[in-house]
Every structure is written in C-alpha cells, then in structure tokens.
N, CA, C, O and the ligand as a Tripos MOL2 file, in Angstrom:
@<TRIPOS>MOLECULE
protein
  261   259    66     0     0
PROTEIN
NO_CHARGES

@<TRIPOS>ATOM
      1 N          10.7200   46.3660   -5.9740 N.3       1 MET1
      2 CA         10.4330   45.0870   -5.1680 C.3       1 MET1
      3 C          11.6350   44.0900   -5.0370 C.2       1 MET1
      4 O          12.2760   43.7300   -6.0240 O.2       1 MET1
      5 N          11.8690   43.7190   -3.9290 N.am      2 LYS2
      6 CA         12.8830   42.8190   -3.7610 C.3       2 LYS2
      7 C          12.6670   41.4070   -4.1110 C.2       2 LYS2
      8 O          11.8140   40.7920   -3.4710 O.2       2 LYS2
      9 N          13.3120   40.8190   -5.0230 N.am      3 LYS3
     10 CA         13.0220   39.3910   -5.4900 C.3       3 LYS3
     11 C          13.6310   38.4000   -4.4600 C.2       3 LYS3
     12 O          14.8360   38.2880   -4.2330 O.2       3 LYS3
     13 N          12.6790   37.7320   -3.8960 N.am      4 ASP4
     14 CA         13.1420   36.9610   -2.7010 C.3       4 ASP4
     15 C          12.7790   35.4530   -2.9100 C.2       4 ASP4
     16 O          12.3100   34.7120   -2.0470 O.2       4 ASP4
     17 N          13.0580   35.1440   -4.1210 N.am      5 HIS5
     18 CA         12.8100   33.6160   -4.2840 C.3       5 HIS5
     19 C          14.1030   32.6900   -4.2510 C.2       5 HIS5
     20 O          14.7430   32.4460   -5.2740 O.2       5 HIS5
     21 N          14.4210   32.2170   -3.0530 N.am      6 VAL6
     22 CA         15.7590   31.5430   -2.8370 C.3       6 VAL6
     23 C          15.1720   30.1530   -2.4460 C.2       6 VAL6
     24 O          14.3290   30.0050   -1.5610 O.2       6 VAL6
     25 N          15.7120   29.1350   -3.2060 N.am      7 GLU7
     26 CA         15.4600   27.7920   -2.7230 C.3       7 GLU7
     27 C          16.2470   27.3460   -1.6230 C.2       7 GLU7
     28 O          17.4740   27.3170   -1.7170 O.2       7 GLU7
     29 N          15.6060   26.9720   -0.5150 N.am      8 ILE8
     30 CA         16.2230   26.5330    0.6020 C.3       8 ILE8
     31 C          16.4090   24.8900    0.5210 C.2       8 ILE8
     32 O          15.4000   24.1860    0.5050 O.2       8 ILE8
     33 N          17.5390   24.3860    0.4780 N.am      9 PRO9
     34 CA         17.6890   22.9370    0.4110 C.3       9 PRO9
     35 C          17.1860   22.3220    1.6560 C.2       9 PRO9
     36 O          17.7390   22.5320    2.7350 O.2       9 PRO9
     37 N          16.2230   21.6220    1.5350 N.am     10 LYS10
     38 CA         15.7580   20.9550    2.7620 C.3      10 LYS10
     39 C          16.3880   19.5800    2.8440 C.2      10 LYS10
     40 O          16.6060   18.9250    1.8250 O.2      10 LYS10
     41 N          16.6770   19.1500    4.0480 N.am     11 PRO11
     42 CA         17.3570   17.8730    4.1640 C.3      11 PRO11
     43 C          16.1000   16.8630    4.0070 C.2      11 PRO11
     44 O          15.0370   17.0530    4.5990 O.2      11 PRO11
     45 N          16.3190   15.8700    3.2220 N.am     12 SER12
     46 CA         15.1920   15.0030    2.9620 C.3      12 SER12
     47 C          15.1140   13.8330    3.9380 C.2      12 SER12
     48 O          15.1470   12.6560    3.5820 O.2      12 SER12
     49 N          15.0100   14.2440    5.1680 N.am     13 SER13
     50 CA         15.0030   13.2650    6.2870 C.3      13 SER13
     51 C          13.5580   12.8300    6.2570 C.2      13 SER13
     52 O          12.6140   13.5590    5.9550 O.2      13 SER13
     53 N          13.4880   11.5010    6.6190 N.am     14 LYS14
     54 CA         12.3470   10.8330    6.6430 C.3      14 LYS14
     55 C          12.3420    9.3940    7.3590 C.2      14 LYS14
     56 O          13.3910    8.7770    7.5480 O.2      14 LYS14
     57 N          11.2770    8.9820    7.6830 N.am     15 PHE15
     58 CA         11.2970    7.6520    8.3060 C.3      15 PHE15
     59 C          11.0150    6.6430    7.2120 C.2      15 PHE15
     60 O          10.1040    6.8090    6.4000 O.2      15 PHE15
     61 N          11.9050    5.4840    7.2120 N.am     16 GLN16
     62 CA         11.8360    4.6010    6.1400 C.3      16 GLN16
     63 C          11.6360    3.1920    6.8160 C.2      16 GLN16
     64 O          12.0590    2.8800    7.9300 O.2      16 GLN16
     65 N          10.9440    2.4220    5.9850 N.am     17 LYS17
     66 CA         10.7540    1.0850    6.4150 C.3      17 LYS17
     67 C          11.8390    0.1490    5.8320 C.2      17 LYS17
     68 O          12.0380    0.0080    4.6260 O.2      17 LYS17
     69 N          12.4720   -0.4340    6.7550 N.am     18 VAL18
     70 CA         13.6800   -1.2430    6.3580 C.3      18 VAL18
     71 C          13.6180   -2.7570    6.7790 C.2      18 VAL18
     72 O          13.3180   -3.0530    7.9360 O.2      18 VAL18
     73 N          13.8560   -3.5610    5.9870 N.am     19 ASN19
     74 CA         13.8290   -5.0190    6.4150 C.3      19 ASN19
     75 C          15.2900   -5.3400    6.6930 C.2      19 ASN19
     76 O          16.2020   -5.0620    5.9130 O.2      19 ASN19
     77 N          15.4350   -5.9290    7.8320 N.am     20 CYS20
     78 CA         16.7240   -6.3920    8.3380 C.3      20 CYS20
     79 C          17.4420   -7.4620    7.3730 C.2      20 CYS20
     80 O          16.8130   -8.4430    6.9750 O.2      20 CYS20
     81 N          18.7550   -7.2410    7.0200 N.am     21 ASN21
     82 CA         19.4460   -8.1760    6.1790 C.3      21 ASN21
     83 C          19.5020   -9.5670    6.7760 C.2      21 ASN21
     84 O          19.5030  -10.5510    6.0350 O.2      21 ASN21
     85 N          19.5450   -9.6680    7.9790 N.am     22 GLU22
     86 CA         19.7680  -10.8270    8.6640 C.3      22 GLU22
     87 C          18.4260  -11.7790    8.8350 C.2      22 GLU22
     88 O          18.4280  -12.9860    8.5940 O.2      22 GLU22
     89 N          17.3510  -11.0740    9.2640 N.am     23 CYS23
     90 CA         16.1760  -11.8740    9.5740 C.3      23 CYS23
     91 C          14.9030  -11.4290    8.8630 C.2      23 CYS23
     92 O          13.8410  -12.0500    8.8520 O.2      23 CYS23
     93 N          15.1680  -10.2360    8.2580 N.am     24 GLY24
     94 CA         14.0240   -9.7970    7.4650 C.3      24 GLY24
     95 C          12.9720   -9.0660    8.3320 C.2      24 GLY24
     96 O          11.9010   -8.7990    7.7880 O.2      24 GLY24
     97 N          13.1770   -8.6930    9.7030 N.am     25 GLU25
     98 CA         12.2840   -8.0540   10.4830 C.3      25 GLU25
     99 C          12.1450   -6.5970    9.9550 C.2      25 GLU25
    100 O          13.1390   -5.9190    9.6970 O.2      25 GLU25
    101 N          10.9260   -6.1630    9.8120 N.am     26 LEU26
    102 CA         10.6260   -4.8740    9.4330 C.3      26 LEU26
    103 C          10.7500   -3.8310   10.5340 C.2      26 LEU26
    104 O          10.1030   -3.9160   11.5780 O.2      26 LEU26
    105 N          11.6140   -2.8310   10.2630 N.am     27 GLN27
    106 CA         11.9490   -1.7490   11.2960 C.3      27 GLN27
    107 C          11.7270   -0.3690   10.6490 C.2      27 GLN27
    108 O          11.9400   -0.1840    9.4510 O.2      27 GLN27
    109 N          11.3070    0.5560   11.4500 N.am     28 VAL28
    110 CA         11.2250    1.8850   10.9390 C.3      28 VAL28
    111 C          12.4070    2.6320   11.4230 C.2      28 VAL28
    112 O          12.6420    2.7390   12.6260 O.2      28 VAL28
    113 N          13.2070    3.1880   10.4370 N.am     29 VAL29
    114 CA         14.5710    3.7780   10.6140 C.3      29 VAL29
    115 C          14.4940    5.2590   10.2580 C.2      29 VAL29
    116 O          13.9560    5.5850    9.2000 O.2      29 VAL29
    117 N          14.9490    6.0820   11.0000 N.am     30 TYR30
    118 CA         15.0670    7.5150   10.4880 C.3      30 TYR30
    119 C          16.2320    7.5950    9.6270 C.2      30 TYR30
    120 O          17.3100    7.1130    9.9760 O.2      30 TYR30
    121 N          16.0510    8.2230    8.4430 N.am     31 SER31
    122 CA         16.9280    8.3250    7.4550 C.3      31 SER31
    123 C          18.1430    9.0390    7.8890 C.2      31 SER31
    124 O          19.1530    8.8570    7.2100 O.2      31 SER31
    125 N          18.2100    9.8420    8.9400 N.am     32 HIS32
    126 CA         19.3970   10.6350    9.2090 C.3      32 HIS32
    127 C          19.5960   10.2760   10.7930 C.2      32 HIS32
    128 O          19.7700   11.1590   11.6320 O.2      32 HIS32
    129 N          19.5530    8.9730   11.0890 N.am     33 ALA33
    130 CA         19.7440    8.5220   12.4570 C.3      33 ALA33
    131 C          21.1400    8.9400   12.9350 C.2      33 ALA33
    132 O          22.1270    8.8100   12.2120 O.2      33 ALA33
    133 N          21.1880    9.4000   14.0660 N.am     34 SER34
    134 CA         22.3620    9.8900   14.6610 C.3      34 SER34
    135 C          23.1150    8.9420   15.4960 C.2      34 SER34
    136 O          24.2350    9.2270   15.9190 O.2      34 SER34
    137 N          22.5080    7.7740   15.7570 N.am     35 GLN35
    138 CA         23.1240    6.6700   16.4450 C.3      35 GLN35
    139 C          22.7650    5.3080   15.7380 C.2      35 GLN35
    140 O          21.8470    5.1960   14.9250 O.2      35 GLN35
    141 N          23.5710    4.3180   16.1300 N.am     36 VAL36
    142 CA         23.2940    2.9530   15.4570 C.3      36 VAL36
    143 C          21.9530    2.4910   15.8320 C.2      36 VAL36
    144 O          21.5370    2.5320   16.9900 O.2      36 VAL36
    145 N          21.2960    2.0560   14.8450 N.am     37 VAL37
    146 CA         19.9940    1.4040   15.0820 C.3      37 VAL37
    147 C          20.2280   -0.1080   14.9470 C.2      37 VAL37
    148 O          20.9080   -0.5180   14.0050 O.2      37 VAL37
    149 N          19.7220   -0.9200   15.8040 N.am     38 VAL38
    150 CA         19.9130   -2.3430   15.7070 C.3      38 VAL38
    151 C          18.4890   -2.9320   15.5810 C.2      38 VAL38
    152 O          17.4880   -2.3990   16.0600 O.2      38 VAL38
    153 N          18.5060   -4.0400   14.9130 N.am     39 CYS39
    154 CA         17.2870   -4.8800   14.6860 C.3      39 CYS39
    155 C          16.6460   -5.3220   16.0580 C.2      39 CYS39
    156 O          17.3710   -5.7640   16.9490 O.2      39 CYS39
    157 N          15.4430   -5.2160   16.2050 N.am     40 ASN40
    158 CA         14.7440   -5.5520   17.4900 C.3      40 ASN40
    159 C          14.7530   -7.1120   17.6740 C.2      40 ASN40
    160 O          14.7170   -7.6810   18.7650 O.2      40 ASN40
    161 N          14.8020   -7.6560   16.5700 N.am     41 SER41
    162 CA         14.7330   -9.2290   16.5350 C.3      41 SER41
    163 C          16.0580   -9.9040   16.6950 C.2      41 SER41
    164 O          16.2220  -10.7420   17.5810 O.2      41 SER41
    165 N          17.0030   -9.5660   15.8670 N.am     42 CYS42
    166 CA         18.1730  -10.2320   15.9540 C.3      42 CYS42
    167 C          19.5750   -9.4600   16.3800 C.2      42 CYS42
    168 O          20.6290  -10.0680   16.5640 O.2      42 CYS42
    169 N          19.4270   -8.0710   16.5060 N.am     43 GLY43
    170 CA         20.5020   -7.2820   17.0840 C.3      43 GLY43
    171 C          21.3620   -6.9130   16.0020 C.2      43 GLY43
    172 O          22.3330   -6.2110   16.2810 O.2      43 GLY43
    173 N          21.1690   -7.2770   14.7730 N.am     44 ASN44
    174 CA         21.9830   -6.8220   13.6110 C.3      44 ASN44
    175 C          21.8950   -5.2380   13.4230 C.2      44 ASN44
    176 O          20.8350   -4.6250   13.5510 O.2      44 ASN44
    177 N          23.0650   -4.6600   13.1170 N.am     45 ASN45
    178 CA         23.0740   -3.2380   12.9120 C.3      45 ASN45
    179 C          22.3640   -2.8390   11.5310 C.2      45 ASN45
    180 O          22.8600   -3.2510   10.4820 O.2      45 ASN45
    181 N          21.3130   -2.1130   11.5150 N.am     46 ILE46
    182 CA         20.5690   -1.7800   10.3810 C.3      46 ILE46
    183 C          20.7460   -0.3490    9.8710 C.2      46 ILE46
    184 O          20.4250   -0.0020    8.7350 O.2      46 ILE46
    185 N          21.2830    0.4560   10.7980 N.am     47 ALA47
    186 CA         21.5840    1.6910   10.3810 C.3      47 ALA47
    187 C          22.9370    2.3420   11.1120 C.2      47 ALA47
    188 O          23.1200    2.1340   12.3120 O.2      47 ALA47
    189 N          23.7400    3.0250   10.4430 N.am     48 GLU48
    190 CA         24.7710    3.6110   11.0800 C.3      48 GLU48
    191 C          24.8570    4.9790   10.8050 C.2      48 GLU48
    192 O          24.6890    5.3700    9.6490 O.2      48 GLU48
    193 N          25.1210    5.8360   11.8080 N.am     49 PRO49
    194 CA         25.2240    7.2570   11.4790 C.3      49 PRO49
    195 C          26.5880    7.6220   10.6520 C.2      49 PRO49
    196 O          27.6530    7.1170   11.0050 O.2      49 PRO49
    197 N          26.5230    8.4300    9.6490 N.am     50 THR50
    198 CA         27.5870    8.8730    8.8290 C.3      50 THR50
    199 C          28.0460   10.4110    9.0270 C.2      50 THR50
    200 O          29.0580   10.8800    8.5060 O.2      50 THR50
    201 N          27.2080   11.0830    9.8030 N.am     51 GLY51
    202 CA         27.1840   12.4880    9.8840 C.3      51 GLY51
    203 C          26.2230   13.1990    9.2280 C.2      51 GLY51
    204 O          25.7950   14.2880    9.6080 O.2      51 GLY51
    205 N          25.8240   12.5290    8.1170 N.am     52 SER52
    206 CA         24.4720   13.1680    7.3600 C.3      52 SER52
    207 C          23.3730   12.1480    7.2770 C.2      52 SER52
    208 O          22.5830   11.9550    8.2010 O.2      52 SER52
    209 N          23.3540   11.5060    6.1410 N.am     53 LYS53
    210 CA         22.3500   10.3940    5.9770 C.3      53 LYS53
    211 C          22.9830    9.1770    6.5660 C.2      53 LYS53
    212 O          24.1740    8.9070    6.4110 O.2      53 LYS53
    213 N          22.0660    8.3930    7.3080 N.am     54 ALA54
    214 CA         22.5530    7.2950    7.9170 C.3      54 ALA54
    215 C          22.7840    6.1450    6.8490 C.2      54 ALA54
    216 O          22.0020    6.0200    5.9070 O.2      54 ALA54
    217 N          23.7680    5.3920    6.9990 N.am     55 LYS55
    218 CA         24.0080    4.2510    6.1390 C.3      55 LYS55
    219 C          23.1000    3.0330    6.4790 C.2      55 LYS55
    220 O          23.3010    2.4690    7.5550 O.2      55 LYS55
    221 N          22.1490    2.5930    5.6790 N.am     56 ILE56
    222 CA         21.1690    1.6160    5.8620 C.3      56 ILE56
    223 C          21.7080    0.3430    5.3890 C.2      56 ILE56
    224 O          22.0700    0.1620    4.2260 O.2      56 ILE56
    225 N          21.7600   -0.6350    6.4240 N.am     57 ASN57
    226 CA         22.2630   -2.0920    6.1360 C.3      57 ASN57
    227 C          20.9300   -3.0050    6.0460 C.2      57 ASN57
    228 O          20.6630   -3.8670    6.8830 O.2      57 ASN57
    229 N          20.1430   -2.7070    4.9380 N.am     58 GLY58
    230 CA         19.0520   -3.5290    4.9460 C.3      58 GLY58
    231 C          18.3540   -3.1340    3.5730 C.2      58 GLY58
    232 O          18.8360   -2.3570    2.7490 O.2      58 GLY58
    233 N          17.1510   -3.7930    3.4660 N.am     59 LYS59
    234 CA         16.3300   -3.5120    2.3120 C.3      59 LYS59
    235 C          15.3310   -2.4020    2.6220 C.2      59 LYS59
    236 O          14.5170   -2.6090    3.5220 O.2      59 LYS59
    237 N          15.3150   -1.2590    1.9720 N.am     60 ILE60
    238 CA         14.3460   -0.2900    2.2160 C.3      60 ILE60
    239 C          13.1440   -0.5790    1.5400 C.2      60 ILE60
    240 O          13.1820   -0.6830    0.3130 O.2      60 ILE60
    241 N          12.0180   -0.7340    2.1840 N.am     61 SER61
    242 CA         10.8440   -1.1360    1.4010 C.3      61 SER61
    243 C           9.8970   -0.0190    1.3710 C.2      61 SER61
    244 O           8.7740   -0.2630    0.9300 O.2      61 SER61
    245 N          10.2000    1.3030    1.8160 N.am     62 GLY62
    246 CA          9.3190    2.2530    1.4600 C.3      62 GLY62
    247 C           9.3920    3.2250    2.5430 C.2      62 GLY62
    248 O          10.1460    2.9910    3.4870 O.2      62 GLY62
    249 N           8.5880    4.4500    2.5080 N.am     63 SER63
    250 CA          8.5240    5.3600    3.5390 C.3      63 SER63
    251 C           7.5350    5.0390    4.5530 C.2      63 SER63
    252 O           6.4860    4.4900    4.2170 O.2      63 SER63
    253 N           7.7740    5.3310    5.7560 N.am     64 ALA64
    254 CA          6.8630    5.0520    6.8240 C.3      64 ALA64
    255 C           5.9480    6.3090    7.1760 C.2      64 ALA64
    256 O           5.1620    6.2860    8.1230 O.2      64 ALA64
    257 N           6.0950    7.2820    6.4310 N.am     65 GLU65
    258 CA          5.1410    8.4970    6.6350 C.3      65 GLU65
    259 C           3.8110    8.4570    5.9570 C.2      65 GLU65
    260 O           3.0220    9.3940    6.0880 O.2      65 GLU65
    261 ZN         17.2560   -8.6840   12.2050 Zn       66 ZN66
@<TRIPOS>BOND
     1     1     2 1
     2     2     3 1
     3     3     4 2
     4     3     5 am
     5     5     6 1
     6     6     7 1
     7     7     8 2
     8     7     9 am
     9     9    10 1
    10    10    11 1
    11    11    12 2
    12    11    13 am
    13    13    14 1
    14    14    15 1
    15    15    16 2
    16    15    17 am
    17    17    18 1
    18    18    19 1
    19    19    20 2
    20    19    21 am
    21    21    22 1
    22    22    23 1
    23    23    24 2
    24    23    25 am
    25    25    26 1
    26    26    27 1
    27    27    28 2
    28    27    29 am
    29    29    30 1
    30    30    31 1
    31    31    32 2
    32    31    33 am
    33    33    34 1
    34    34    35 1
    35    35    36 2
    36    35    37 am
    37    37    38 1
    38    38    39 1
    39    39    40 2
    40    39    41 am
    41    41    42 1
    42    42    43 1
    43    43    44 2
    44    43    45 am
    45    45    46 1
    46    46    47 1
    47    47    48 2
    48    47    49 am
    49    49    50 1
    50    50    51 1
    51    51    52 2
    52    51    53 am
    53    53    54 1
    54    54    55 1
    55    55    56 2
    56    55    57 am
    57    57    58 1
    58    58    59 1
    59    59    60 2
    60    59    61 am
    61    61    62 1
    62    62    63 1
    63    63    64 2
    64    63    65 am
    65    65    66 1
    66    66    67 1
    67    67    68 2
    68    67    69 am
    69    69    70 1
    70    70    71 1
    71    71    72 2
    72    71    73 am
    73    73    74 1
    74    74    75 1
    75    75    76 2
    76    75    77 am
    77    77    78 1
    78    78    79 1
    79    79    80 2
    80    79    81 am
    81    81    82 1
    82    82    83 1
    83    83    84 2
    84    83    85 am
    85    85    86 1
    86    86    87 1
    87    87    88 2
    88    87    89 am
    89    89    90 1
    90    90    91 1
    91    91    92 2
    92    91    93 am
    93    93    94 1
    94    94    95 1
    95    95    96 2
    96    95    97 am
    97    97    98 1
    98    98    99 1
    99    99   100 2
   100    99   101 am
   101   101   102 1
   102   102   103 1
   103   103   104 2
   104   103   105 am
   105   105   106 1
   106   106   107 1
   107   107   108 2
   108   107   109 am
   109   109   110 1
   110   110   111 1
   111   111   112 2
   112   111   113 am
   113   113   114 1
   114   114   115 1
   115   115   116 2
   116   115   117 am
   117   117   118 1
   118   118   119 1
   119   119   120 2
   120   119   121 am
   121   121   122 1
   122   122   123 1
   123   123   124 2
   124   123   125 am
   125   125   126 1
   126   126   127 1
   127   127   128 2
   128   127   129 am
   129   129   130 1
   130   130   131 1
   131   131   132 2
   132   131   133 am
   133   133   134 1
   134   134   135 1
   135   135   136 2
   136   135   137 am
   137   137   138 1
   138   138   139 1
   139   139   140 2
   140   139   141 am
   141   141   142 1
   142   142   143 1
   143   143   144 2
   144   143   145 am
   145   145   146 1
   146   146   147 1
   147   147   148 2
   148   147   149 am
   149   149   150 1
   150   150   151 1
   151   151   152 2
   152   151   153 am
   153   153   154 1
   154   154   155 1
   155   155   156 2
   156   155   157 am
   157   157   158 1
   158   158   159 1
   159   159   160 2
   160   159   161 am
   161   161   162 1
   162   162   163 1
   163   163   164 2
   164   163   165 am
   165   165   166 1
   166   166   167 1
   167   167   168 2
   168   167   169 am
   169   169   170 1
   170   170   171 1
   171   171   172 2
   172   171   173 am
   173   173   174 1
   174   174   175 1
   175   175   176 2
   176   175   177 am
   177   177   178 1
   178   178   179 1
   179   179   180 2
   180   179   181 am
   181   181   182 1
   182   182   183 1
   183   183   184 2
   184   183   185 am
   185   185   186 1
   186   186   187 1
   187   187   188 2
   188   187   189 am
   189   189   190 1
   190   190   191 1
   191   191   192 2
   192   191   193 am
   193   193   194 1
   194   194   195 1
   195   195   196 2
   196   195   197 am
   197   197   198 1
   198   198   199 1
   199   199   200 2
   200   199   201 am
   201   201   202 1
   202   202   203 1
   203   203   204 2
   204   203   205 am
   205   205   206 1
   206   206   207 1
   207   207   208 2
   208   207   209 am
   209   209   210 1
   210   210   211 1
   211   211   212 2
   212   211   213 am
   213   213   214 1
   214   214   215 1
   215   215   216 2
   216   215   217 am
   217   217   218 1
   218   218   219 1
   219   219   220 2
   220   219   221 am
   221   221   222 1
   222   222   223 1
   223   223   224 2
   224   223   225 am
   225   225   226 1
   226   226   227 1
   227   227   228 2
   228   227   229 am
   229   229   230 1
   230   230   231 1
   231   231   232 2
   232   231   233 am
   233   233   234 1
   234   234   235 1
   235   235   236 2
   236   235   237 am
   237   237   238 1
   238   238   239 1
   239   239   240 2
   240   239   241 am
   241   241   242 1
   242   242   243 1
   243   243   244 2
   244   243   245 am
   245   245   246 1
   246   246   247 1
   247   247   248 2
   248   247   249 am
   249   249   250 1
   250   250   251 1
   251   251   252 2
   252   251   253 am
   253   253   254 1
   254   254   255 1
   255   255   256 2
   256   255   257 am
   257   257   258 1
   258   258   259 1
   259   259   260 2
@<TRIPOS>SUBSTRUCTURE
     1 MET1         2 RESIDUE 1 A MET
     2 LYS2         6 RESIDUE 1 A LYS
     3 LYS3        10 RESIDUE 1 A LYS
     4 ASP4        14 RESIDUE 1 A ASP
     5 HIS5        18 RESIDUE 1 A HIS
     6 VAL6        22 RESIDUE 1 A VAL
     7 GLU7        26 RESIDUE 1 A GLU
     8 ILE8        30 RESIDUE 1 A ILE
     9 PRO9        34 RESIDUE 1 A PRO
    10 LYS10       38 RESIDUE 1 A LYS
    11 PRO11       42 RESIDUE 1 A PRO
    12 SER12       46 RESIDUE 1 A SER
    13 SER13       50 RESIDUE 1 A SER
    14 LYS14       54 RESIDUE 1 A LYS
    15 PHE15       58 RESIDUE 1 A PHE
    16 GLN16       62 RESIDUE 1 A GLN
    17 LYS17       66 RESIDUE 1 A LYS
    18 VAL18       70 RESIDUE 1 A VAL
    19 ASN19       74 RESIDUE 1 A ASN
    20 CYS20       78 RESIDUE 1 A CYS
    21 ASN21       82 RESIDUE 1 A ASN
    22 GLU22       86 RESIDUE 1 A GLU
    23 CYS23       90 RESIDUE 1 A CYS
    24 GLY24       94 RESIDUE 1 A GLY
    25 GLU25       98 RESIDUE 1 A GLU
    26 LEU26      102 RESIDUE 1 A LEU
    27 GLN27      106 RESIDUE 1 A GLN
    28 VAL28      110 RESIDUE 1 A VAL
    29 VAL29      114 RESIDUE 1 A VAL
    30 TYR30      118 RESIDUE 1 A TYR
    31 SER31      122 RESIDUE 1 A SER
    32 HIS32      126 RESIDUE 1 A HIS
    33 ALA33      130 RESIDUE 1 A ALA
    34 SER34      134 RESIDUE 1 A SER
    35 GLN35      138 RESIDUE 1 A GLN
    36 VAL36      142 RESIDUE 1 A VAL
    37 VAL37      146 RESIDUE 1 A VAL
    38 VAL38      150 RESIDUE 1 A VAL
    39 CYS39      154 RESIDUE 1 A CYS
    40 ASN40      158 RESIDUE 1 A ASN
    41 SER41      162 RESIDUE 1 A SER
    42 CYS42      166 RESIDUE 1 A CYS
    43 GLY43      170 RESIDUE 1 A GLY
    44 ASN44      174 RESIDUE 1 A ASN
    45 ASN45      178 RESIDUE 1 A ASN
    46 ILE46      182 RESIDUE 1 A ILE
    47 ALA47      186 RESIDUE 1 A ALA
    48 GLU48      190 RESIDUE 1 A GLU
    49 PRO49      194 RESIDUE 1 A PRO
    50 THR50      198 RESIDUE 1 A THR
    51 GLY51      202 RESIDUE 1 A GLY
    52 SER52      206 RESIDUE 1 A SER
    53 LYS53      210 RESIDUE 1 A LYS
    54 ALA54      214 RESIDUE 1 A ALA
    55 LYS55      218 RESIDUE 1 A LYS
    56 ILE56      222 RESIDUE 1 A ILE
    57 ASN57      226 RESIDUE 1 A ASN
    58 GLY58      230 RESIDUE 1 A GLY
    59 LYS59      234 RESIDUE 1 A LYS
    60 ILE60      238 RESIDUE 1 A ILE
    61 SER61      242 RESIDUE 1 A SER
    62 GLY62      246 RESIDUE 1 A GLY
    63 SER63      250 RESIDUE 1 A SER
    64 ALA64      254 RESIDUE 1 A ALA
    65 GLU65      258 RESIDUE 1 A GLU
    66 ZN66       261 GROUP 0 **** ****
C-alpha cells in the first residue's frame, strides 16, 4: 500500500470584518486581496496587496464567513 498522507498547506484565505482606522466603518475585506481596498465611507486604504496576504490597515473584528 502506498502511504499517501501528505498535508497540503491551504492558504488560509477568508473574508474578514475590518473596522476602518479613520471612521470606524465596518467593511468586509478578503484576507488575500489582490488590489487596494478603500473604505466605502471615507476612502481610507484599509487593505493593501503584498503578494500574499493583504496588509490590513484597520481593526479586524472577526471573520465574515
Ligand atoms: Zn473609513
């Protein structure tokens, strides 16, 4: 029997609830956003793509899933 138990690392991508640093507006941001996410309310950048996991410029208040 071939032993075939290989752990495949899954990217832990998810949608997160983030409160804007500037105005506190709650936004849903993809954790691996590939483009800049701006606040709907004030236009502040709340997520910036870094190549893998987006940099979140706000307060993460939980998962949106
Ligand atoms: Zn804002």
